[in-house]
C-alpha positions in Angstrom: 146.8 44.1 155.8 147.1 45.4 152.3 149.8 42.8 151.5 147.6 40.0 152.8 144.7 41.0 150.6 146.9 41.4 147.6 148.5 37.9 148.2 145.1 36.3 148.7 143.7 38.0 145.6 146.7 36.8 143.5 146.3 33.2 144.9 142.6 33.3 144.1 143.2 34.5 140.5 145.9 31.8 139.9 143.6 29.1 141.3 140.7 30.3 139.2 142.6 30.5 135.9 144.7 27.4 136.6 141.9 25.2 135.3 141.6 27.3 132.1 145.2 26.7 131.0 145.5 23.0 131.9 146.4 20.9 128.9 143.7 18.5 127.7 144.3 14.9 128.4 141.6 13.1 126.4 142.6 10.7 123.6 140.9 8.5 121.1 137.4 9.8 120.6 137.1 7.3 117.7 135.6 7.5 114.3 133.1 10.4 114.0 130.2 10.9 111.6 129.3 14.5 111.1 127.0 16.5 108.8 128.7 19.1 106.6 126.3 21.7 105.4 126.4 22.7 101.7 126.4 26.4 102.6 130.1 26.6 102.3 130.8 26.3 106.0 133.8 24.3 107.1 132.9 21.4 109.5 135.7 20.1 111.8 136.4 17.2 114.2 139.3 16.6 116.4 141.0 13.7 118.1 144.2 12.9 119.9 146.4 9.9 120.2 149.6 9.0 122.0 152.3 8.6 119.4 155.9 7.7 120.4 155.0 8.6 124.0 153.6 12.0 123.3 150.0 13.2 122.9 149.3 14.6 119.4 146.0 16.5 118.9 144.8 16.9 115.3 141.9 18.4 113.5 140.2 17.2 110.3 137.9 19.5 108.4 135.7 19.3 105.3 133.9 21.8 103.1 131.4 20.5 100.6 132.8 22.7 97.9 136.0 24.5 97.0 134.7 27.1 94.6 133.7 30.7 94.9 130.0 30.3 94.3 129.4 27.1 96.2 130.7 25.0 93.3 133.8 22.8 92.9 134.7 19.5 94.5 134.9 19.1 98.3 138.0 20.4 100.1 139.6 18.6 103.1 142.0 20.2 105.6 144.1 18.3 108.2 146.9 19.0 110.6 148.2 18.6 114.2 147.8 21.3 116.8 145.2 23.4 114.9 147.5 23.8 111.9 146.4 23.3 108.3 149.3 21.1 107.3 147.4 19.5 104.4 144.8 21.3 102.4 143.6 19.2 99.4 140.7 18.6 97.1 138.7 15.4 97.2 140.4 14.1 94.0 143.8 14.5 95.7 142.8 12.8 98.9 141.4 9.7 97.2 145.0 9.0 96.1 146.3 10.1 99.5 148.3 13.2 100.5 151.5 13.1 102.6 153.3 15.8 104.5 156.1 15.9 106.9 156.2 18.0 110.1 158.4 17.9 113.1 160.1 14.8 111.9 156.9 12.8 111.5 155.1 11.7 108.4 151.4 12.7 108.2 149.1 11.0 105.7 145.5 11.8 104.7 143.3 9.6 102.6 139.6 9.8 101.9 137.1 7.7 100.0 133.7 8.7 98.7 130.6 7.4 100.5 127.3 6.7 98.8 123.6 6.5 99.7 121.9 3.1 100.4 121.3 2.2 96.8 124.8 3.5 95.7 123.2 5.9 93.2 124.4 9.1 94.7 127.7 10.2 96.4 126.7 11.7 99.8 130.1 12.4 101.5 133.7 11.4 102.2 135.1 9.0 104.7 138.6 10.3 105.7 141.4 9.1 108.0 144.7 10.7 108.9 147.7 8.9 110.3 151.0 9.9 111.8 153.9 7.6 111.2 151.3 4.9 110.2 149.3 5.2 113.4 145.7 6.4 113.2 145.3 10.0 114.5 141.8 11.1 113.5 139.0 9.8 111.3 135.6 11.0 110.3 132.9 10.5 107.7 131.6 13.8 106.4 128.0 13.7 105.1 127.3 16.6 102.7 123.7 17.9 103.1 
């Protein structure tokens, strides 16, 4: 009797936790527009694509400033699988930043976005690619 209860309990625990450890299957959430607060908090988005037959999940994050007292230019962070493969200032991302990981070339590039009358910069529009294929993109609006 004790063996039956133990076996049933083990089976129930495995069934219960089985859904928690299943790999995500979603891909291509598309271009996202997010508000990044000026309080120094990092705002992130994620997306995934199928590249060379494998799913690659990547995160793209922005902080409105890079300085100690909420000053300095915006900082962008990007990488696959929750890594921070590329960490760069806005001025670096406008030229484009490249990194290699696991035999693949990752590229991050951002461009400034402006308000309706083009008088004030309000954010950054960023996209990241792997081997030339779009992986994740977002527009960060700094408020």
